[in-house]
N, C-alpha and C positions, 0 to 999 in steps of 0.2 A: 582349382587346387587357395592358388593365391591368390586369389580373387575373388570369389565367395569367402577367406578368412576377412578381404580388406570392407568388403560389405558386411561382413558377416557383425565385427569386430568399430564398424560406424555406423550402426544400427534405426541407432537416436535422431543425428543430423538429416534426413533422410524417407525416417518411418514419420515422423509428428508431423514434418511440414507436405508428406504426403496424404498422411490425413486429416490437413486443415485445405489440404485441393480437392480433395475428392466430397469433403464434404460441404461446401463452399457448391461444384459442381451434380451433389445429389439431390442437396437443397432445392434448387434451379431445376434438375432435373421431378422433380416431384411435385412442383406444383404449376410444372411446366405438360406433369398427367402424360410424361415419359417413365413410367411406373418402368421397363426393363430395364433402361440402362440406368433408374437409381441404387434400387440392386447392386446391380454391380459397380459404384459407388462407392455403397455402404457394409459391400461384401472388401471391398480393398482398406475400406476402414477399418471394418476385420479385424485382415490379419495383419495387416499394420501392430493395429495395439498390442495384436495376442503377440506377437515379431519384439514388437519393447520393452513386455513384462517378457517372454523367453527370455532375454537378452539381461533383465533386471535379476531374476531369479538364477538364474549362472554364475552374475556376479560381474557382468561389465564387463569392456574391453580384456582385462586384461584375463577373463578365462575366462569366456567365450570364442577365442581360437582353437588353446588346448582341447577345453572341449567335442569341439567337432573332425580337428585334427583322429581324435583316440576315435569318434565312431567313424567318420569315414571309410578309417585303414583296416 
């Protein structure tokens, strides 16, 4: 539980670099016509983007911890 809250509190610090990495690889796979791998990378971008949007919607690092602790108990 504590590790999940830790990961959620610092979402932008891992999700934004992950979006950039997945974007780079997705583009390379798309150019090489490896569509299935490109779709997986683009799905990773979408997932990280949704997590970052949710992070800011909830209210940042101070509010995301109590938000999930309330709903996971």
